[in-house]
N, C-alpha and C positions, 0 to 999 in steps of 0.2 A: 504493499499500499502505499502512496506517497500522496501528501501534501503541499500543496502550491499558496503562497501567501504572496500577493503582492503587495506594493506602495510604493510613492513618492508621485501619483496624481495629482491634478488641484486643478487651482482656474488662472490663465496665464495669459499676457496678450502676443499676437501675432509675432512674430519675429523672436520671443522668448524660447529658450530651452527649458529643458524639463527630463529628468531623468527618474526613469522604472526600475524597480529592482522584486525582483520573484524571489524566494527563498523556499526552497523542495528541502523535506526532511521524509524519512523513512526510507523506502526501498530504493536510495537514488545510485545507487548501482542496478540496477535493472531498466534506468532510463537511458536510451540510445539517439534522443534527438528533442530538445524542448524550443520553443515558438513565442512568441508574441502575438492578437490576433485583435480586432479590435469589430467592436461593432457601433453604429452610429443609430439613431434615431432612424426609423422606418428603414432600417438597410439589413442586409446582411453579413456578417461574420465572416471576416476576412482576414488573411496575414496579411500581416507585417512585417516579419522579420523571423527567420529561424536558425535555430544553430544547433550540430549535433555533435557527437561525443569524439568525435574526429576531428572537429574545429571547421568543420563547413561551414559557412553561411551565404542565405541564402533572403533579398527582399524583393519586396510589392515593389511596381515602377515606380507608385507616387510618391516614394518615401527613400529611393535610393539618392544618395548624395545627403543627406539630411540624416539619417536614424543609424545608428548605430548601435548591434546587438551584440554582446560579448558575454563568457559565461567560463567557468572554471572547467578543468577537465574531470572532475569529480561530477557533475553535472547539483552543485548545493547552492549552485544561484545562478541568475539570468539575469541581467541591466539589459534596460533601453534606452540609449540616452538619445533624445529626440534636440533639435536642432531645426531653429528657423519654421520654428511651427505655425503652421495655417489654422486659419478657422475651419478648413475641411480635415483636418484632424480630432476633432471634438470627434471623441465618442468612449464607450468603456472597454479598456484595455484588459485584455486576457491574457494570464501564463498559462501555457499548454506545457504538457509533459507526454510523451509516447516511447515505449519500447516492450523487450520483451526478453524473452531467452536470448540466451547468447552462445559460447561456445565457452565461456567462461561461467557464464553463470547461468545454468543450465534449470536452477528452481525459481527462476522469475515466469510469473505469468502476463498473459498479454495486457498491455496497460494502457490508456488515454487518461490523462488526471487536468481535471481544471483549477484555479483558483475562483474563486469568486469575482473579481474584476475592481479596476480601479478606473475612477472616471479623471476623464482628460479635456477640461472646457479651455477651446482657445475663442481669446475675442477680439475682433475688428480693431 
């Protein structure tokens, strides 16, 4: 079992920066990838950035060059540095962790965990 807790959301003005953090606990050795997703009012939840245990990263086109995702090798934390924020970035941001059994950790069950989210509001 994995628990995820997000923090760092708040109200900022366009052009400002904000850093979100996700703390993971529990069976973190079972995690193969973590990511940040967001959901704006009336919109579907979408991927913002993703980080794998091998260090690979992926970003949505809308945030490339502005956001940076980072994590530790133990998958105990995941940060999202958000720069040059726009009103369009306003959403609830969710931390996600997925994974399962591997060559090294055969006891792991398939997993897909979500935090409760943290609200980011960017005013004009």
